[in-house]
Biotite code that builds the C-alpha atoms (Angstrom):
import biotite.structure as struc

atoms = struc.array([
    struc.Atom([11.569, -46.646, -17.878], chain_id="A", res_id=1, res_name="UNK", atom_name="CA", element="C"),
    struc.Atom([10.923, -44.754, -14.564], chain_id="A", res_id=2, res_name="UNK", atom_name="CA", element="C"),
    struc.Atom([13.667, -44.337, -11.543], chain_id="A", res_id=3, res_name="UNK", atom_name="CA", element="C"),
    struc.Atom([12.523, -43.983, -8.258], chain_id="A", res_id=4, res_name="UNK", atom_name="CA", element="C"),
    struc.Atom([15.058, -43.225, -5.387], chain_id="A", res_id=5, res_name="UNK", atom_name="CA", element="C"),
    struc.Atom([13.971, -42.447, -1.986], chain_id="A", res_id=6, res_name="UNK", atom_name="CA", element="C"),
    struc.Atom([16.154, -42.003, 1.527], chain_id="A", res_id=7, res_name="UNK", atom_name="CA", element="C"),
    struc.Atom([14.405, -43.333, 4.589], chain_id="A", res_id=8, res_name="UNK", atom_name="CA", element="C"),
    struc.Atom([15.221, -39.697, 6.011], chain_id="A", res_id=9, res_name="UNK", atom_name="CA", element="C"),
    struc.Atom([14.862, -37.305, 3.272], chain_id="A", res_id=10, res_name="UNK", atom_name="CA", element="C"),
    struc.Atom([12.661, -38.345, 0.237], chain_id="A", res_id=11, res_name="UNK", atom_name="CA", element="C"),
    struc.Atom([14.153, -37.860, -3.290], chain_id="A", res_id=12, res_name="UNK", atom_name="CA", element="C"),
    struc.Atom([12.272, -38.817, -6.056], chain_id="A", res_id=13, res_name="UNK", atom_name="CA", element="C"),
    struc.Atom([13.721, -39.182, -9.725], chain_id="A", res_id=14, res_name="UNK", atom_name="CA", element="C"),
    struc.Atom([17.472, -39.062, -8.604], chain_id="A", res_id=15, res_name="UNK", atom_name="CA", element="C"),
    struc.Atom([19.742, -41.400, -8.821], chain_id="A", res_id=16, res_name="UNK", atom_name="CA", element="C"),
    struc.Atom([21.529, -40.135, -6.238], chain_id="A", res_id=17, res_name="UNK", atom_name="CA", element="C"),
    struc.Atom([20.854, -41.531, -2.611], chain_id="A", res_id=18, res_name="UNK", atom_name="CA", element="C"),
    struc.Atom([21.797, -39.425, 0.425], chain_id="A", res_id=19, res_name="UNK", atom_name="CA", element="C"),
    struc.Atom([22.642, -42.076, 2.837], chain_id="A", res_id=20, res_name="UNK", atom_name="CA", element="C"),
    struc.Atom([26.059, -44.122, 2.442], chain_id="A", res_id=21, res_name="UNK", atom_name="CA", element="C"),
    struc.Atom([24.196, -47.231, 3.067], chain_id="A", res_id=22, res_name="UNK", atom_name="CA", element="C"),
    struc.Atom([22.170, -48.371, 0.018], chain_id="A", res_id=23, res_name="UNK", atom_name="CA", element="C"),
    struc.Atom([19.159, -50.879, -0.752], chain_id="A", res_id=24, res_name="UNK", atom_name="CA", element="C"),
    struc.Atom([18.347, -51.347, -3.993], chain_id="A", res_id=25, res_name="UNK", atom_name="CA", element="C"),
    struc.Atom([15.207, -52.526, -6.025], chain_id="A", res_id=26, res_name="UNK", atom_name="CA", element="C"),
    struc.Atom([14.879, -53.966, -9.244], chain_id="A", res_id=27, res_name="UNK", atom_name="CA", element="C"),
    struc.Atom([11.624, -55.041, -10.961], chain_id="A", res_id=28, res_name="UNK", atom_name="CA", element="C"),
    struc.Atom([9.995, -53.948, -14.216], chain_id="A", res_id=29, res_name="UNK", atom_name="CA", element="C"),
    struc.Atom([6.531, -53.655, -12.541], chain_id="A", res_id=30, res_name="UNK", atom_name="CA", element="C"),
    struc.Atom([6.272, -50.062, -11.113], chain_id="A", res_id=31, res_name="UNK", atom_name="CA", element="C"),
    struc.Atom([3.889, -51.056, -8.402], chain_id="A", res_id=32, res_name="UNK", atom_name="CA", element="C"),
    struc.Atom([6.027, -54.066, -7.454], chain_id="A", res_id=33, res_name="UNK", atom_name="CA", element="C"),
    struc.Atom([8.931, -51.501, -7.003], chain_id="A", res_id=34, res_name="UNK", atom_name="CA", element="C"),
    struc.Atom([6.850, -48.829, -4.916], chain_id="A", res_id=35, res_name="UNK", atom_name="CA", element="C"),
    struc.Atom([5.161, -51.362, -2.776], chain_id="A", res_id=36, res_name="UNK", atom_name="CA", element="C"),
    struc.Atom([8.489, -52.880, -1.718], chain_id="A", res_id=37, res_name="UNK", atom_name="CA", element="C"),
    struc.Atom([9.878, -49.657, -1.614], chain_id="A", res_id=38, res_name="UNK", atom_name="CA", element="C"),
    struc.Atom([7.250, -48.208, 0.717], chain_id="A", res_id=39, res_name="UNK", atom_name="CA", element="C"),
    struc.Atom([6.992, -51.376, 2.864], chain_id="A", res_id=40, res_name="UNK", atom_name="CA", element="C"),
    struc.Atom([10.853, -51.608, 3.777], chain_id="A", res_id=41, res_name="UNK", atom_name="CA", element="C"),
    struc.Atom([11.197, -47.638, 4.162], chain_id="A", res_id=42, res_name="UNK", atom_name="CA", element="C"),
    struc.Atom([8.442, -48.001, 6.829], chain_id="A", res_id=43, res_name="UNK", atom_name="CA", element="C"),
    struc.Atom([10.362, -50.727, 8.465], chain_id="A", res_id=44, res_name="UNK", atom_name="CA", element="C"),
    struc.Atom([13.802, -50.220, 8.373], chain_id="A", res_id=45, res_name="UNK", atom_name="CA", element="C"),
    struc.Atom([15.551, -46.990, 8.809], chain_id="A", res_id=46, res_name="UNK", atom_name="CA", element="C"),
    struc.Atom([19.145, -45.623, 8.001], chain_id="A", res_id=47, res_name="UNK", atom_name="CA", element="C"),
    struc.Atom([19.257, -47.010, 4.430], chain_id="A", res_id=48, res_name="UNK", atom_name="CA", element="C"),
    struc.Atom([18.917, -44.999, 0.823], chain_id="A", res_id=49, res_name="UNK", atom_name="CA", element="C"),
    struc.Atom([16.195, -47.180, -0.810], chain_id="A", res_id=50, res_name="UNK", atom_name="CA", element="C"),
    struc.Atom([16.379, -46.906, -4.721], chain_id="A", res_id=51, res_name="UNK", atom_name="CA", element="C"),
    struc.Atom([14.128, -48.653, -7.017], chain_id="A", res_id=52, res_name="UNK", atom_name="CA", element="C"),
    struc.Atom([14.756, -49.393, -11.085], chain_id="A", res_id=53, res_name="UNK", atom_name="CA", element="C"),
    struc.Atom([12.319, -51.013, -13.274], chain_id="A", res_id=54, res_name="UNK", atom_name="CA", element="C"),
    struc.Atom([15.192, -51.351, -16.075], chain_id="A", res_id=55, res_name="UNK", atom_name="CA", element="C"),
    struc.Atom([18.397, -53.791, -14.504], chain_id="A", res_id=56, res_name="UNK", atom_name="CA", element="C"),
    struc.Atom([21.001, -51.871, -16.943], chain_id="A", res_id=57, res_name="UNK", atom_name="CA", element="C"),
    struc.Atom([20.136, -48.458, -15.573], chain_id="A", res_id=58, res_name="UNK", atom_name="CA", element="C"),
    struc.Atom([19.818, -50.367, -12.278], chain_id="A", res_id=59, res_name="UNK", atom_name="CA", element="C"),
    struc.Atom([23.407, -52.103, -12.994], chain_id="A", res_id=60, res_name="UNK", atom_name="CA", element="C"),
    struc.Atom([24.655, -48.452, -13.808], chain_id="A", res_id=61, res_name="UNK", atom_name="CA", element="C"),
    struc.Atom([23.881, -47.072, -10.442], chain_id="A", res_id=62, res_name="UNK", atom_name="CA", element="C"),
    struc.Atom([25.145, -50.122, -8.852], chain_id="A", res_id=63, res_name="UNK", atom_name="CA", element="C"),
    struc.Atom([28.449, -50.095, -10.144], chain_id="A", res_id=64, res_name="UNK", atom_name="CA", element="C"),
    struc.Atom([29.091, -46.220, -9.339], chain_id="A", res_id=65, res_name="UNK", atom_name="CA", element="C"),
    struc.Atom([27.904, -46.885, -5.916], chain_id="A", res_id=66, res_name="UNK", atom_name="CA", element="C"),
    struc.Atom([28.712, -50.372, -5.509], chain_id="A", res_id=67, res_name="UNK", atom_name="CA", element="C"),
    struc.Atom([30.769, -50.087, -1.874], chain_id="A", res_id=68, res_name="UNK", atom_name="CA", element="C"),
    struc.Atom([27.420, -48.550, -0.412], chain_id="A", res_id=69, res_name="UNK", atom_name="CA", element="C"),
    struc.Atom([24.820, -50.850, -1.617], chain_id="A", res_id=70, res_name="UNK", atom_name="CA", element="C"),
    struc.Atom([24.393, -53.310, 1.336], chain_id="A", res_id=71, res_name="UNK", atom_name="CA", element="C"),
    struc.Atom([21.341, -55.578, -0.513], chain_id="A", res_id=72, res_name="UNK", atom_name="CA", element="C"),
    struc.Atom([19.926, -55.825, -3.883], chain_id="A", res_id=73, res_name="UNK", atom_name="CA", element="C"),
    struc.Atom([16.773, -57.166, -4.500], chain_id="A", res_id=74, res_name="UNK", atom_name="CA", element="C"),
    struc.Atom([15.661, -58.295, -7.998], chain_id="A", res_id=75, res_name="UNK", atom_name="CA", element="C"),
    struc.Atom([13.065, -59.828, -9.661], chain_id="A", res_id=76, res_name="UNK", atom_name="CA", element="C"),
    struc.Atom([13.684, -63.075, -12.391], chain_id="A", res_id=77, res_name="UNK", atom_name="CA", element="C"),
    struc.Atom([11.771, -62.071, -15.202], chain_id="A", res_id=78, res_name="UNK", atom_name="CA", element="C"),
    struc.Atom([13.474, -58.547, -16.114], chain_id="A", res_id=79, res_name="UNK", atom_name="CA", element="C"),
    struc.Atom([13.767, -57.145, -19.619], chain_id="A", res_id=80, res_name="UNK", atom_name="CA", element="C"),
    struc.Atom([17.102, -56.721, -21.518], chain_id="A", res_id=81, res_name="UNK", atom_name="CA", element="C"),
    struc.Atom([19.084, -59.032, -18.580], chain_id="A", res_id=82, res_name="UNK", atom_name="CA", element="C"),
    struc.Atom([17.242, -61.359, -16.127], chain_id="A", res_id=83, res_name="UNK", atom_name="CA", element="C"),
    struc.Atom([17.700, -61.441, -12.644], chain_id="A", res_id=84, res_name="UNK", atom_name="CA", element="C"),
    struc.Atom([20.184, -63.957, -12.431], chain_id="A", res_id=85, res_name="UNK", atom_name="CA", element="C"),
    struc.Atom([22.842, -62.615, -14.449], chain_id="A", res_id=86, res_name="UNK", atom_name="CA", element="C"),
    struc.Atom([21.822, -59.061, -12.905], chain_id="A", res_id=87, res_name="UNK", atom_name="CA", element="C"),
    struc.Atom([22.727, -60.430, -9.362], chain_id="A", res_id=88, res_name="UNK", atom_name="CA", element="C"),
    struc.Atom([25.688, -62.256, -10.858], chain_id="A", res_id=89, res_name="UNK", atom_name="CA", element="C"),
    struc.Atom([27.039, -58.751, -12.141], chain_id="A", res_id=90, res_name="UNK", atom_name="CA", element="C"),
    struc.Atom([26.194, -57.282, -8.646], chain_id="A", res_id=91, res_name="UNK", atom_name="CA", element="C"),
    struc.Atom([28.469, -59.984, -7.050], chain_id="A", res_id=92, res_name="UNK", atom_name="CA", element="C"),
    struc.Atom([31.020, -59.882, -9.289], chain_id="A", res_id=93, res_name="UNK", atom_name="CA", element="C"),
    struc.Atom([31.388, -56.179, -8.352], chain_id="A", res_id=94, res_name="UNK", atom_name="CA", element="C"),
    struc.Atom([31.240, -56.382, -4.867], chain_id="A", res_id=95, res_name="UNK", atom_name="CA", element="C"),
    struc.Atom([30.979, -59.924, -3.632], chain_id="A", res_id=96, res_name="UNK", atom_name="CA", element="C"),
    struc.Atom([29.890, -58.369, 0.094], chain_id="A", res_id=97, res_name="UNK", atom_name="CA", element="C"),
    struc.Atom([26.546, -56.853, -1.084], chain_id="A", res_id=98, res_name="UNK", atom_name="CA", element="C"),
    struc.Atom([23.326, -59.545, -0.188], chain_id="A", res_id=99, res_name="UNK", atom_name="CA", element="C"),
    struc.Atom([21.358, -60.168, -2.666], chain_id="A", res_id=100, res_name="UNK", atom_name="CA", element="C"),
    struc.Atom([17.875, -61.559, -2.844], chain_id="A", res_id=101, res_name="UNK", atom_name="CA", element="C"),
    struc.Atom([15.975, -63.109, -5.940], chain_id="A", res_id=102, res_name="UNK", atom_name="CA", element="C"),
    struc.Atom([12.297, -62.809, -6.255], chain_id="A", res_id=103, res_name="UNK", atom_name="CA", element="C"),
    struc.Atom([10.048, -64.640, -8.399], chain_id="A", res_id=104, res_name="UNK", atom_name="CA", element="C"),
    struc.Atom([6.392, -65.793, -9.199], chain_id="A", res_id=105, res_name="UNK", atom_name="CA", element="C"),
    struc.Atom([7.903, -68.414, -11.512], chain_id="A", res_id=106, res_name="UNK", atom_name="CA", element="C"),
    struc.Atom([9.548, -71.895, -10.097], chain_id="A", res_id=107, res_name="UNK", atom_name="CA", element="C"),
    struc.Atom([13.120, -71.939, -9.935], chain_id="A", res_id=108, res_name="UNK", atom_name="CA", element="C"),
    struc.Atom([13.918, -74.761, -7.820], chain_id="A", res_id=109, res_name="UNK", atom_name="CA", element="C"),
    struc.Atom([14.697, -76.842, -10.852], chain_id="A", res_id=110, res_name="UNK", atom_name="CA", element="C"),
    struc.Atom([16.520, -74.298, -12.592], chain_id="A", res_id=111, res_name="UNK", atom_name="CA", element="C"),
    struc.Atom([20.323, -75.333, -13.248], chain_id="A", res_id=112, res_name="UNK", atom_name="CA", element="C"),
    struc.Atom([21.551, -71.667, -13.257], chain_id="A", res_id=113, res_name="UNK", atom_name="CA", element="C"),
    struc.Atom([19.561, -70.788, -10.267], chain_id="A", res_id=114, res_name="UNK", atom_name="CA", element="C"),
    struc.Atom([21.185, -73.880, -8.319], chain_id="A", res_id=115, res_name="UNK", atom_name="CA", element="C"),
    struc.Atom([24.596, -73.053, -9.339], chain_id="A", res_id=116, res_name="UNK", atom_name="CA", element="C"),
    struc.Atom([24.539, -69.418, -8.455], chain_id="A", res_id=117, res_name="UNK", atom_name="CA", element="C"),
    struc.Atom([22.928, -70.111, -4.749], chain_id="A", res_id=118, res_name="UNK", atom_name="CA", element="C"),
    struc.Atom([26.019, -72.839, -4.314], chain_id="A", res_id=119, res_name="UNK", atom_name="CA", element="C"),
    struc.Atom([28.147, -70.086, -5.104], chain_id="A", res_id=120, res_name="UNK", atom_name="CA", element="C"),
    struc.Atom([27.033, -67.234, -3.256], chain_id="A", res_id=121, res_name="UNK", atom_name="CA", element="C"),
    struc.Atom([25.611, -65.199, -6.376], chain_id="A", res_id=122, res_name="UNK", atom_name="CA", element="C"),
    struc.Atom([21.764, -65.461, -4.766], chain_id="A", res_id=123, res_name="UNK", atom_name="CA", element="C"),
    struc.Atom([21.704, -65.353, -1.017], chain_id="A", res_id=124, res_name="UNK", atom_name="CA", element="C"),
    struc.Atom([18.210, -65.504, -0.874], chain_id="A", res_id=125, res_name="UNK", atom_name="CA", element="C"),
    struc.Atom([15.083, -66.534, -3.040], chain_id="A", res_id=126, res_name="UNK", atom_name="CA", element="C"),
    struc.Atom([11.555, -65.027, -2.237], chain_id="A", res_id=127, res_name="UNK", atom_name="CA", element="C"),
    struc.Atom([8.652, -66.655, -4.189], chain_id="A", res_id=128, res_name="UNK", atom_name="CA", element="C"),
    struc.Atom([5.884, -64.110, -4.915], chain_id="A", res_id=129, res_name="UNK", atom_name="CA", element="C"),
    struc.Atom([3.575, -63.267, -3.700], chain_id="A", res_id=130, res_name="UNK", atom_name="CA", element="C"),
    struc.Atom([5.088, -62.580, -0.560], chain_id="A", res_id=131, res_name="UNK", atom_name="CA", element="C"),
    struc.Atom([3.470, -61.044, 2.414], chain_id="A", res_id=132, res_name="UNK", atom_name="CA", element="C"),
    struc.Atom([4.863, -57.481, 3.086], chain_id="A", res_id=133, res_name="UNK", atom_name="CA", element="C"),
    struc.Atom([5.958, -58.230, 7.084], chain_id="A", res_id=134, res_name="UNK", atom_name="CA", element="C"),
    struc.Atom([7.634, -61.521, 5.512], chain_id="A", res_id=135, res_name="UNK", atom_name="CA", element="C"),
    struc.Atom([9.672, -59.210, 3.029], chain_id="A", res_id=136, res_name="UNK", atom_name="CA", element="C"),
    struc.Atom([10.451, -56.722, 5.898], chain_id="A", res_id=137, res_name="UNK", atom_name="CA", element="C"),
    struc.Atom([12.045, -59.525, 8.065], chain_id="A", res_id=138, res_name="UNK", atom_name="CA", element="C"),
    struc.Atom([13.819, -61.195, 5.371], chain_id="A", res_id=139, res_name="UNK", atom_name="CA", element="C"),
    struc.Atom([15.047, -57.779, 4.374], chain_id="A", res_id=140, res_name="UNK", atom_name="CA", element="C"),
    struc.Atom([16.252, -56.918, 7.364], chain_id="A", res_id=141, res_name="UNK", atom_name="CA", element="C"),
    struc.Atom([17.700, -60.219, 8.036], chain_id="A", res_id=142, res_name="UNK", atom_name="CA", element="C"),
    struc.Atom([20.060, -60.035, 5.085], chain_id="A", res_id=143, res_name="UNK", atom_name="CA", element="C"),
    struc.Atom([21.261, -56.432, 6.253], chain_id="A", res_id=144, res_name="UNK", atom_name="CA", element="C"),
    struc.Atom([21.855, -57.446, 9.793], chain_id="A", res_id=145, res_name="UNK", atom_name="CA", element="C"),
    struc.Atom([23.981, -60.700, 8.193], chain_id="A", res_id=146, res_name="UNK", atom_name="CA", element="C"),
    struc.Atom([25.728, -57.935, 5.776], chain_id="A", res_id=147, res_name="UNK", atom_name="CA", element="C"),
    struc.Atom([26.503, -55.999, 9.129], chain_id="A", res_id=148, res_name="UNK", atom_name="CA", element="C"),
    struc.Atom([28.391, -58.733, 10.736], chain_id="A", res_id=149, res_name="UNK", atom_name="CA", element="C"),
    struc.Atom([32.060, -58.967, 10.865], chain_id="A", res_id=150, res_name="UNK", atom_name="CA", element="C"),
    struc.Atom([33.484, -61.854, 8.163], chain_id="A", res_id=151, res_name="UNK", atom_name="CA", element="C"),
])
């Protein structure tokens, strides 16, 4: 299990504390993916702490402790112990204002739970893997912008 936390202004690795009050969380069981996503987002979007998790249960624990500071959670669908759909459902249950992105290489369009969660606003955006890094950064930026609008 690996936990990486990086602040876009002051890098800290191996800590679950973020130094910026606005957090973007990345959850994927593949270390290479979390590192790739984190590096891409960190170089294109500033003013946010980035925290990456390879274990969804630890991610959920961190989220629960910092739920008011999270602006976005990006999760892979296929995860050990707790799949991305259920993780994002728990995340939204703790803070309905946080934006969520589900990422997967698998087809989910016909998945009834996925369809239900999209309709209920549990999943704000789905991104199919592989994703171009520029597209990922643009979509993350859009979700953050949406989160900062008055509702």
